[in-house]
Residue, then its C-alpha position, 0 to 999 in steps of 0.5 A: m608659172k608654167g604652160v604651153v602656148h595653145y592660142i594666138n589671135q596675130q592681129r591683135g597680139m594675144v595670147a593664150v597660154f594652158t596652165e595646169q587647169d585653166y588659161s592665161i592671157f597676155e599681149i606680147i609686148s616685144g618679138d614675135n616668135v612665139e607659137v602654137g605649142d611653145s613651152v613658156s614660165w613667167r614669175d607667178d600666177t597672178a601679175l598682171g601688166g608688165e612681165m619677162l616671159t621666157n619662152h624655153t623651146q625659142g629659148e628667148r625672153y619676152e616682155v609682154y603684158f599681162q592681161n588675166h590668168h585662170i581663164h575657162q576654155s569658153q571665155l578665150g574667145q573673147q578673151l582674145l578679141i576674137r569677134 
């Protein structure tokens, strides 16, 4: 699955990636060089839990923890733990 980083909650390390029609949410476990606009990819669109993420923009790989997939934009605040 491929997508572009659209939102980051820096305080919680939560990231929303826009895929083809919706968003995937992950928590950064290792590395912190993820920025809005970065092109990223991972194994598939159903993986939950630990996963390796490739950041094509930065040329790096990170360990992340996928929380959810297929999230509508209206649910991003709740998913990113933004109050």
